Structures are given as C-alpha cells and as structure tokens.
C-alpha positions in Angstrom: 0.0 0.0 0.0 2.9 2.4 0.9 4.6 1.5 -2.4 1.4 2.4 -4.4 1.2 5.9 -2.6 4.8 6.6 -3.3 4.6 5.6 -6.9 1.6 7.8 -7.5 3.3 10.7 -5.7 6.4 10.1 -7.9 4.3 10.0 -11.0 2.6 13.3 -10.0 6.0 14.9 -9.3 7.3 13.8 -12.7 4.3 15.2 -14.4 4.6 18.5 -12.7 8.4 18.7 -13.2 7.7 18.0 -17.0 5.2 20.7 -17.1 7.4 23.3 -15.3 10.5 22.5 -17.3 8.9 23.5 -20.7 11.1 26.3 -22.1 12.7 26.9 -18.7 16.3 26.8 -19.8 18.5 27.2 -22.8 18.9 23.5 -23.4 15.1 23.4 -23.9 14.9 26.3 -26.3 18.0 25.2 -28.4 16.3 21.6 -28.6 13.4 23.2 -30.6 15.9 24.3 -33.2 17.3 20.8 -33.9 14.6 18.3 -32.5 12.3 18.3 -35.5 10.4 15.4 -34.3 9.0 17.5 -31.6 7.3 19.9 -34.1 3.8 18.4 -33.6 3.9 19.1 -29.8 1.9 22.0 -28.4 3.4 24.9 -26.5 0.5 25.1 -24.2 -0.4 28.5 -22.5 2.5 30.5 -23.8 2.0 33.6 -26.0 4.0 34.7 -29.0 4.4 38.4 -29.5 6.4 40.9 -31.6 7.8 44.3 -31.3 8.4 46.0 -34.6 8.8 49.3 -36.1 5.8 49.3 -38.2 4.0 52.6 -39.1 1.0 52.7 -36.7 -0.9 55.3 -39.0 -1.0 52.7 -41.8 1.6 54.4 -43.9 5.0 53.1 -45.1 7.3 54.8 -42.5 8.2 51.6 -41.0 11.7 52.6 -40.0 12.9 55.1 -42.7 12.6 58.0 -40.4 12.9 56.2 -37.2 9.6 57.6 -35.9 8.3 54.2 -34.6 11.8 52.5 -34.0 11.7 52.8 -30.2 9.3 52.4 -27.3 10.7 55.4 -25.4 13.7 57.7 -25.3 15.7 57.9 -22.0 17.0 61.1 -20.5 20.5 60.4 -22.1 18.8 60.0 -25.6 19.4 56.2 -25.6 16.4 54.3 -27.1 14.5 51.5 -25.3 13.6 49.2 -28.2 12.2 46.2 -26.2 10.6 45.9 -22.7 8.8 42.8 -21.7 7.6 41.8 -18.2 7.3 38.3 -16.8 9.2 35.1 -17.9 9.9 34.3 -21.5 12.4 34.1 -24.3 13.4 36.2 -27.4 13.3 33.9 -30.3 14.2 36.2 -33.2 15.8 39.5 -33.8 15.7 40.9 -37.3 16.9 44.1 -38.9 18.1 45.3 -42.4 19.8 48.3 -40.8 22.1 47.4 -37.8 24.2 50.2 -36.5 27.6 50.4 -34.7 25.9 51.4 -31.5 25.9 49.2 -28.5 22.9 47.3 -27.3 22.5 46.8 -23.5 20.4 43.8 -22.3 18.9 44.3 -18.9 17.5 41.0 -17.7 15.3 40.4 -14.6 15.2 43.9 -13.4 19.0 44.2 -13.1 20.0 47.9 -12.7 23.1 47.1 -14.9 23.2 45.4 -18.3 23.7 41.6 -18.0 25.6 41.9 -21.3 26.3 44.5 -23.9 27.1 44.0 -27.6 27.6 46.1 -30.7 24.5 45.8 -32.8 26.3 44.6 -35.8 28.2 42.0 -33.8 24.9 40.3 -32.9 25.0 39.0 -36.4 28.7 38.9 -37.2 29.7 35.4 -36.0 32.4 37.1 -33.9 30.9 37.1 -30.4 30.1 33.9 -28.6 27.4 32.6 -28.4 25.9 34.5 -31.3 27.2 32.2 -34.0 26.3 31.5 -37.6 24.1 30.1 -39.0 21.8 30.9 -36.0 22.8 34.5 -36.6 23.9 35.8 -39.9 23.1 38.2 -42.7 21.6 37.3 -46.1 19.2 38.7 -48.7 19.5 42.2 -47.2 18.4 41.2 -43.8 20.4 40.4 -40.5 18.8 37.8 -38.1 19.5 36.2 -34.8 17.8 33.0 -33.7 19.8 32.5 -30.5 17.4 32.2 -27.6 17.6 34.9 -24.9 15.7 33.8 -21.8 14.5 35.9 -18.9 12.6 35.1 -15.6 11.1 38.4 -14.6 11.5 40.6 -17.7 13.9 41.9 -20.4 14.8 45.4 -21.5 17.0 46.2 -24.6 18.4 49.8 -24.8 20.4 51.1 -27.8 22.9 53.7 -27.1 22.5 55.3 -30.5 20.4 58.4 -31.2 18.5 56.9 -34.0 17.4 53.5 -35.4 15.5 52.3 -38.3 13.9 48.9 -39.0 13.7 46.0 -36.6 11.5 43.2 -35.5 11.9 41.4 -32.2 9.6 38.3 -31.7 9.3 36.7 -28.3 7.4 34.2 -26.1 6.0 34.7 -22.7 5.8 31.6 -20.6 2.8 30.9 -18.3 3.1 32.2 -14.6 5.0 29.8 -12.3 7.5 28.5 -14.8 11.0 28.8 -13.3 13.4 30.1 -16.1 17.1 30.0 -16.2 17.9 33.5 -17.5 20.3 34.2 -20.2 24.0 34.6 -19.6 26.7 34.7 -22.4 28.8 32.1 -20.4 27.3 28.8 -21.5 28.0 25.6 -19.7 29.2 22.4 -21.4 25.8 20.9 -22.1 24.5 24.2 -23.5 27.5 24.6 -25.7 27.1 21.0 -27.1 23.4 21.7 -27.8 24.4 24.9 -29.6 26.9 23.0 -31.8 24.3 20.4 -32.5 22.0 23.2 -34.0 25.0 24.6 -35.9 26.0 21.2 -37.2 22.5 20.4 -38.4 21.8 23.8 -40.0 25.1 23.8 -41.8 24.6 20.5 -43.6 24.8 21.2 -47.4 22.8 18.1 -48.2 20.7 17.1 -45.2 18.7 13.8 -45.0 15.7 12.6 -42.9 18.1 10.6 -40.7 19.9 13.8 -39.7 16.6 15.0 -38.2 15.3 11.8 -36.6 18.2 11.4 -34.1 17.4 8.1 -32.1 14.0 7.7 -33.7 15.5 6.5 -36.9 15.5 2.9 -35.7 11.7 3.0 -35.9 11.5 4.2 -39.4 9.7 2.0 -41.9 9.8 2.8 -45.6 7.0 2.3 -48.4 8.1 2.8 -52.0 5.7 3.2 -54.9 6.5 3.5 -58.6 3.4 4.9 -60.4 2.4 6.0 -63.9 -0.1 8.9 -63.7 -2.5 9.4 -66.6 -4.2 12.8 -67.2 -7.6 12.7 -65.4 -6.7 9.9 -63.0 -5.3 9.6 -59.5 -3.2 7.1 -57.6 -3.1 6.2 -53.9 0.7 6.1 -53.2 0.5 5.4 -49.4 -2.2 4.0 -47.2 -2.0 3.0 -43.5 -4.9 1.6 -41.6 -3.4 1.9 -38.1 -2.2 4.9 -36.1 1.2 6.1 -36.7 3.1 9.1 -38.2 4.6 10.0 -41.5 8.1 11.1 -41.1 9.1 12.1 -44.6 7.9 12.1 -48.2 10.0 12.0 -51.3 9.0 12.3 -54.9 11.2 11.9 -57.9 11.9 13.0 -60.4 11.1 16.6 -59.4 11.3 17.7 -62.9 8.1 15.7 -63.6 6.2 18.1 -61.6 7.7 21.3 -63.1 6.0 23.5 -65.7 3.5 26.3 -66.0 0.4 24.3 -65.5 1.1 22.8 -62.1 -1.4 20.1 -63.0 -0.4 17.3 -60.6 -1.8 17.6 -57.1 -1.0 15.9 -53.7 -3.8 15.1 -51.3 -3.3 13.7 -47.9 -6.2 12.7 -45.6 -6.0 11.9 -41.9 -8.4 9.4 -40.2 -11.0 9.2 -43.0 -11.8 13.0 -42.5 -14.2 14.5 -45.2 -11.8 17.2 -45.8 -8.2 16.5 -46.7 -5.5 17.9 -44.5 -3.3 18.7 -47.5 -4.6 19.4 -51.1 -2.5 21.5 -53.4 -0.3 21.2 -56.5 2.9 19.1 -55.8 5.0 22.0 -57.2 3.5 24.5 -54.5 3.7 22.1 -51.7 7.4 21.4 -52.2 8.4 25.0 -52.6 8.7 25.4 -56.3 8.7 29.0 -57.6 6.3 29.7 -60.5 6.4 26.1 -61.6 10.2 25.4 -61.2 12.2 23.8 -58.3 13.4 26.5 -56.1 14.3 25.7 -52.5 16.5 23.5 -50.5 15.6 24.1 -46.8 16.0 22.0 -43.7 12.4 20.7 -43.9 11.3 21.1 -47.4 12.5 21.5 -50.9 14.2 19.8 -53.9 17.6 18.1 -54.0 19.2 16.1 -56.8 15.9 16.1 -58.7 14.0 14.7 -55.7 11.3 16.6 -53.8 11.4 16.1 -50.0 9.2 17.0 -47.0 10.4 16.2 -43.4 7.6 17.6 -41.5 6.4 14.9 -39.0 2.8 14.1 -39.4 1.1 12.0 -36.7 -2.4 10.5 -37.2 -4.7 8.5 -35.0 -6.1 5.6 -37.1 -5.4 5.9 -40.8 -3.6 8.0 -43.4 -3.8 8.2 -47.2 -1.5 10.0 -49.7 -2.7 10.5 -53.3 -1.4 12.0 -56.5 -3.9 13.5 -58.8 -3.3 14.4 -62.4 -5.8 17.1 -63.6 -6.7 17.4 -67.2 -5.8 20.6 -68.8 -6.4 22.1 -72.3 -2.8 21.6 -73.1 -1.3 18.5 -74.4 -0.4 16.1 -71.6 1.8 13.0 -71.5 1.7 10.1 -68.9 4.0 10.9 -65.9 6.1 8.2 -64.2 7.3 8.9 -60.8 8.7 7.2 -57.7 7.2 8.0 -54.1 9.0 7.1 -50.9 7.2 7.5 -47.6 9.0 7.1 -44.3 6.7 6.3 -41.4 6.5 4.7 -38.0 3.8 2.9 -36.1 3.8 5.4 -33.1 0.3 7.1 -33.3 -0.4 10.7 -32.2 -0.4 11.6 -28.6 -3.8 13.2 -28.6 -3.1 15.3 -25.5 0.3 16.6 -26.6 0.3 16.8 -30.4 -1.6 18.3 -33.4 -2.2 16.9 -36.7 -0.3 18.4 -39.7 -2.1 20.6 -42.2 -1.2 22.7 -45.2 -3.5 25.4 -46.3 -3.1 26.3 -50.0 -4.5 29.6 -51.4 -4.4 31.1 -54.7 -5.8 34.5 -55.2 -5.9 37.1 -58.0 -6.4 40.3 -56.1 -7.2 43.9 -57.4 -5.6 47.0 -56.0 -8.7 47.5 -53.9 -8.9 44.0 -52.5 -8.1 43.3 -48.7 -4.9 41.5 -47.8 -4.2 37.9 -48.9 -5.2 35.5 -46.1 -2.4 33.0 -45.4 -4.4 31.1 -42.8 -7.8 31.2 -41.0 -8.4 28.2 -38.8 -10.1 27.2 -35.6 -9.0 24.9 -32.8 -5.9 24.3 -30.8 -2.5 24.2 -32.5 0.5 26.3 -33.7 1.7 27.8 -36.9 5.0 26.5 -38.4 5.6 27.8 -41.9 4.7 30.0 -44.9 5.5 29.6 -48.5 4.4 32.6 -50.9 4.7 33.2 -54.5 3.9 36.8 -55.3 3.3 37.9 -58.9 2.3 41.4 -60.0 -0.4 41.6 -62.5 0.9 44.9 -64.0 4.4 45.6 -65.2 6.8 47.6 -63.0 8.5 47.6 -59.6 7.6 44.8 -57.1 6.0 47.3 -54.8 3.4 44.8 -53.6 6.3 43.5 -51.5 5.8 46.8 -49.2 2.8 44.8 -47.6 3.0 44.0 -44.0 2.2 40.6 -42.4 -0.1 40.4 -39.4 -1.3 37.7 -37.0 -4.2 37.6 -34.6 -4.4 34.7 -32.0 -7.7 33.8 -30.4 -9.0 37.1 -31.8 -6.3 39.3 -30.4 -3.7 40.9 -32.7 -0.1 39.9 -31.6 2.2 40.5 -34.6 2.4 43.2 -37.2 5.4 43.3 -39.6 7.2 46.0 -41.6 7.2 44.6 -45.2 7.0 41.3 -47.0 10.7 40.6 -47.6 11.2 41.6 -43.8 8.9 38.8 -43.0 11.2 36.4 -44.7 14.2 37.7 -42.9 15.4 39.7 -45.9 15.4 43.4 -46.8 15.7 45.9 -49.7 14.1 44.2 -52.7 15.4 45.2 -56.2 18.9 46.2 -54.6 22.0 44.6 -55.7 23.2 41.8 -53.4 20.0 42.2 -51.2 16.6 40.7 -52.0 17.5 40.3 -55.7 17.9 36.5 -56.3 16.8 33.1 -55.3 18.5 31.8 -52.1 17.7 29.0 -49.7 18.7 29.0 -46.0 17.8 26.4 -43.3 14.5 28.0 -42.3 14.0 30.9 -44.6 14.9 32.2 -48.0 13.8 33.8 -51.3 12.1 31.6 -53.8 12.8 33.9 -56.7 13.3 37.4 -57.7 12.6 38.7 -61.2 12.1 42.5 -61.6 11.4 42.2 -65.4 8.6 39.7 -64.7 7.5 41.6 -61.6 7.5 38.6 -59.3 9.2 37.2 -56.2 8.5 34.8 -53.3 9.7 33.6 -50.0 9.5 31.0 -47.3 9.9 30.8 -43.6 9.6 28.1 -41.0 8.9 28.5 -37.3 10.8 26.1 -35.0 11.4 27.4 -31.5 9.2 30.3 -32.4 6.1 28.3 -33.6 3.0 30.3 -32.9 0.5 28.7 -30.6 -3.3 29.2 -30.7 -6.0 27.9 -28.3 -9.1 28.8 -30.3 -8.2 30.4 -33.6 -5.6 31.9 -35.7 -5.9 34.6 -38.5 -2.8 35.4 -40.5 -2.7 37.7 -43.5 -0.2 39.6 -45.8 -0.9 43.0 -47.6 -0.1 43.4 -51.3 1.1 47.0 -51.3 0.9 50.0 -48.9 -2.0 49.2 -46.7 -5.1 50.4 -48.4 -3.1 51.3 -51.5 -2.7 47.8 -52.9 -1.2 46.4 -56.0 -3.0 43.9 -58.5 -1.3 40.6 -57.8 -1.6 36.9 -58.1 -0.7 35.4 -54.7 -0.1 31.6 -54.1 0.6 30.5 -50.6 0.9 27.4 -48.5 0.6 27.7 -44.8 1.7 24.9 -42.6 0.3 24.3 -39.1 -0.6 21.6 -36.5 -4.1 21.6 -35.0 -6.5 19.2 -33.2 -9.3 20.2 -35.5 -9.7 19.6 -39.2 -9.6 22.5 -41.6 -13.1 24.1 -42.1 -12.6 25.0 -45.7 -10.0 23.9 -48.2 -9.5 25.6 -51.6 -9.4 22.9 -54.3 -6.8 23.1 -57.0 -8.2 24.0 -60.3 -6.7 24.7 -63.7 -7.5 28.4 -63.7 -5.9 28.8 -60.3 -2.8 26.8 -60.8 -1.4 28.0 -64.2 1.6 30.2 -63.9 0.9 33.8 -64.9 3.1 34.9 -67.8 3.2 38.7 -68.3 3.4 40.0 -71.9 5.0 43.2 -70.9 8.4 43.2 -69.1 10.4 46.1 -67.7 14.2 46.4 -67.2 15.2 49.0 -64.6 18.8 50.3 -64.7 19.3 49.4 -61.0 19.0 45.7 -61.7 20.2 45.4 -65.4 23.1 43.2 -66.2 25.7 45.2 -68.2 28.9 44.9 -70.1 30.5 48.3 -71.1 33.1 49.1 -73.7 35.1 52.4 -73.7 34.3 55.2 -71.3 30.9 55.0 -69.6 30.1 57.2 -66.5 26.9 56.2 -64.7 24.9 58.3 -62.3 21.9 56.7 -60.5 18.8 59.0 -60.0 16.1 58.0 -57.6 12.6 59.4 -57.3 12.3 61.0 -60.8 9.0 60.7 -62.5 7.5 58.1 -60.0 8.8 55.0 -61.9 9.2 53.1 -58.6 13.0 52.5 -59.0 16.2 54.2 -60.1 16.8 56.0 -63.4 20.4 56.2 -64.7 22.2 59.0 -66.6 25.0 57.5 -68.7 28.0 59.8 -69.7 29.4 58.4 -73.0 31.4 59.3 -76.1 31.5 58.0 -79.7 33.6 55.0 -78.6 31.2 53.9 -75.9 29.1 50.8 -76.0 26.6 49.4 -73.4 25.6 45.7 -73.7 22.5 44.9 -71.8 21.8 41.2 -71.2 18.3 39.9 -71.3 18.8 36.6 -69.4 15.6 37.1 -67.4 13.5 37.7 -70.6 11.6 34.5 -71.9 12.3 33.6 -75.5 10.1 35.3 -78.0 9.7 38.3 -80.4 9.2 41.6 -78.7 8.6 45.3 -79.4 11.3 47.3 -77.6 10.2 50.6 -76.0 12.2 53.0 -73.9 11.1 55.2 -71.0 13.6 58.0 -71.2 14.2 61.7 -70.7 15.0 64.1 -73.6 17.1 66.9 -72.2 19.6 69.6 -73.3 22.7 67.2 -72.8 20.9 64.2 -74.6 23.0 62.2 -77.1 22.1 60.1 -80.1 22.0 56.3 -79.9 21.4 53.3 -82.0 20.5 49.6 -81.1 22.0 46.4 -82.4 21.8 42.7 -81.7 25.1 41.0 -82.5 26.3 43.0 -85.5 22.9 43.7 -86.8 21.8 47.2 -86.6 18.2 47.5 -85.4 17.7 51.3 -85.6 19.1 54.4 -87.1 20.4 57.1 -84.8 17.8 58.1 -82.2 18.1 61.6 -80.9 17.4 62.4 -77.2 18.1 66.1 -77.3 15.5 68.6 -76.2 16.1 72.2 -75.0 14.2 71.4 -71.8 13.7 68.2 -69.8 10.8 66.1 -71.5 10.0 62.6 -70.4 9.0 60.2 -73.1 7.2 57.3 -71.3 7.0 54.7 -74.0 9.0 55.5 -77.1 8.9 52.8 -79.7 12.5 51.8 -80.8 12.6 48.5 -82.7 11.6 44.9 -82.8 13.9 42.3 -81.1 14.2 38.6 -81.0 15.2 36.9 -77.7 16.4 33.3 -77.8 19.4 31.3 -76.7 21.6 32.9 -79.3 20.3 36.3 -79.2 19.8 37.3 -75.5 21.3 41.0 -75.5 21.1 44.5 -76.8 24.0 46.8 -77.6 23.7 50.6 -77.5 26.2 52.6 -79.7 26.4 56.3 -79.2 27.0 59.5 -81.4 27.9 62.5 -79.3 28.8 66.1 -79.7 30.0 68.9 -77.3 27.6 69.1 -74.4 25.4 66.4 -75.8 27.0 63.3 -74.4 24.5 61.8 -72.0 21.6 59.2 -72.1 18.9 59.6 -69.3 17.2 56.2 -69.1 14.2 55.4 -66.8 13.6 51.9 -68.0 13.4 49.6 -71.1 10.1 48.1 -71.9 9.6 44.8 -73.9 6.0 43.9 -75.1 5.7 40.5 -76.5 4.3 40.3 -80.0 1.3 38.1 -80.5 
C-alpha cells in the first residue's frame, strides 16, 4: 500500500516537473531548433508576440525616419527598443539596418546590463554565443535566432540616437514557470546543444536521418512506382493503423515542373471528409512559378528529388494520393517514384496536433483586402509559410511593401514591416540584397525577377512556432496598406491543429497555371551590363515616379553598353524606352550582334521632357540572341543618355 502511494506521488511529481520544465532553460529552447520530431507538440499556455517598427498610422514609414523605432527615449537620448515583463524568451531579432551602436540587455530587473554587444556583432559570428548560422546576414536582412531567456523581464536599450527597421519576436511563458535566465557564459551541455544546432543547419545536403536522431531505428519505408495518366489519381501510401509519416520524397522533381502545375498531392487523416493537404505538388514542395526553387531544412528539392520532412502524426489511418488534372494543353503520362518514411507510433492526442497545409491562390485587385495566409479554428500552432507573389501589372515589385499580421484567439499579436522583412530579408530590387533566389535552413527567397514583376519567399517556425488555443488569422498585404497592387498570390501555410480544416481551396486549372506577363520592364538598377570604352553612370532615384532608379550615362563615340536579357523569356518583342530628352541628350542606336536594329535616335531637347514609351525597334530573344547593344553618337555638351527603363512587349 505504501509502495502504491509513493509511486503515485512520484508520477505526479514527474508530471509537474515535466510541465514546469517546458522552455525553462537554454537547453529546452535550443532543442526546438534541432529536434524536428517535436514539431507536432503543443506549446500550451504560452503567447508569441512581436515588437516591430511598423507605421501605426497605416503608412509606409516602417523605419525610414525612425519615428516608430523605439518604445521610449531615455534622458540620455538612448532608445528603449524592447521591454517585456514576466518570464519568456526572445526567439528572433531581425533588422536590415544594424548600426555600430551598443545594445544593452537588462534582464530580470537588473540595474546594470547583463551583457552588452555592438548591434552589428549580434549577427557577425564574432561574439560567442551568437554564432552562424543561428545569426547571420543574407538577402538584405540580419537575423538572430539564438534564444535569450528571462525570468522576470527583459529590456533592450540602444545607445544610439536613431534606429530604423527591426522586429523582435518573443514568447511569454505561463506564470509559475521557473526560467534560467540568459548569460553569455554557456556551460558544457549548452555549448554542445548549440553545436548540435550549428551542425544540423550547416549540412549542405541534409537527410531525414539527420533530423530523426534516435528515432531512426523505428523508421519504416514504403516505396511506390506509379504511372499517372491525365484525369486519373493514384493512392501512393495507405496506412490503416495509427502512426506518423516522417518524410515524403517524390522523384523526379522535374516531372512536376511547368507552368500548368497540373499534378496535385492530397493527404487525408483518419478518414476525414476534408483533406489535410490538397494542393499542386509544385507549390507544396516550394517550387517558384512552376520550377524547383528551395533546399531548406524541412522542405524542398535536392538532386531532382522533392522532399518533405515535417512529422505528420495520425490516429487511425492515413492516405496519400497524387491527382493528375486534365488541362487544355497536351499532356503526357508521368512516371514517378514515391517514398514515404513512417513509423507505427500514433499521435499523442493530448500533446500533439495533426499536420495541415492550407493552400490559397488569389488574384487580387488593388482595392482587395490582404491575402489571407491562414484562418483556422481549434488548438494548435503555426509552423511555416510559402508565398509566390506575382504582380499583375508591369513595374516595380512594390506589392512587397505589404505587412504581415497575426491575430491569435481574436487578439492581434504580430504586425510586420514589409514582406521581404517577414522572410528575414530586406531591400528588394537592390544589388546583393533581396534580388535573387537563395535557400537557407529555415527561410529564403524563392525567386526574384524584376522584369517579370515577381518574387516569393519562405519561412519556417521552429522554436518560435505560434500557438493558438481557439483560432488563428494570418494575412499579408499586397502593397501599402489600403493602397494595394494587383497581384496573383499563391501561398501554402503549414500548421498543426487538433481540428480539421473548415474549408480547403481545391486546386483548379485556372488557379494553378503560372501567370506569364506579356510586358516586361528592365530597370537600370537591376540590369546586367557589359561596357566598352568610357561610360560614366549616375543613379537618379525618385524621378517621374517610376518606382525605381533611373540612370544617366555619360558616353562618347567609342562607348558601348551591352545589356543582357537573361531574365526575358524567349520570343519576339517590341522594344520601347522610357527616357528623358534633355539639353545634354546624345544620339544612340541599338543592335543585336552585328545587326543594326535602328538608325540614330536623338534624345536632345532644349528642356527636360519625359517620353514614357518611345518605340525603338523589334527584337528577338532566344538562346543565341539574348542581349542588346547601344552605340552612341555625341557632340559637345550632348554626351548623355537619361534612361528610366526598357519596356519589352511580347508580340502576339
């Protein structure tokens, strides 16, 4: 009898200890960054919040002037940029504009900073424990994912006089949680856990076994080689007992590429009427506009094989199907191989949610409200976003000015500062910033093409997954608040939940076909050049409201400028120029190879005169002809070309 009482008491103590240990120390928080098998587990009773520099008036002054870049200014003019009470952890610090000023971290009401660091060194990989790739700079953004814990509160003070953009995302623990607060001196176990994260995130070609740790011995593998016919579907995996999918691989990835995106993946848990996942294969695996694009820790394409390593527990049964939709285009049978890794450990109903992916494709006018990433009810947490963003009119990708926002259980908790900021980047259409495709472990750019007015990004939430008890609503603007931009937005939002999706948008041909613009614009700030002779270039920003930079070229009769058209799809185009005729305007001609396309074109005017769309010539773009060369004819004081942009209109 005594033994029974002691055992019950010990069990109760163990349960309480387990509850109180959630997120209480650095080891717990670091584990979330490498222990992917724990992604389905709820983070009960905690709240995720964010401090950001967004313009609270609804404008776009999200950091440019520094108006909203601090909570308050101290008497010595230093800036308080973060101030949270209670126990919690800072998961993410992002900025595209770090300074050389010092950040002081006051933790648990300490009158003196617990530690101080130069703002830029938070991301430089020079100061332990803020090491790459948990902290780094890429795509125009600087980010830090090293957990900074506090028991009673945390305040961050910047000693500088002015700051611009930043976001600080944090989690508040429930009352009563005992937290080991941050110190830059890590013990041996903490250092080993940090190295485990670094090792995993730095793997160039990761595998499922890298993520499973000791669970790999329980892995089973089902392989199916299938032939898909247009209009048919195939069940490629079926399980009639509880368990969990640990990974899915499809090959060849090239079989799912193309502008039609006509093969879907559908996954259903426990015989539910509504599938948990139903979207084009290309969109689910992070393709960009129909082409393989990403290679992240959890999802992407590698060696012509698509992979998904999100753990997916289920209670009684699971079914994975591939569906080949008929389109108006000619379609051939598709052969592919499907590999599903799984185990027989069913979902822990009290601790874990089921995996869902919400696919949405919207064509939105400038007046339409923000694109909804996810609207769901139940208990769960948000773990990832994929977004393909296509402008429906030519020009600058200004739709990426749009802010993201999140409301949990009906209460707003996150408001961002811009779309590339949300994906940890910064400064789209700027050289060596958000200007290309790049895959990092948990975030990246899916694509960037200014001529085609499109881009995309992805971001996964590990330690910073966003919990909800009743509901979640997450959206992203397509432009400057109410001043939207006509767009075609396609997103996949990943989350775990105890309730099935209420509604699921069904893939259809008109929603899945990649939009191909017939008008493409080349801006000087992103052109690829080759120059011959003497060419002086002066960037001019803000002229004529073109959305980007113009350029004034200083030339002579020996000058040549070769402009590459590598981002222009093959075809025959009419070439127009948006330029300024002015008193110092020279004459130019255009050729392809050694073929002259024009006579001399004069850009002289006795006063500044913008010509928005001047026809120049017809040009052919293909593998052999993918550039234009400008020759110049100058005279005294008429030795400049003032270019706003090139416009190519595809001939029908």
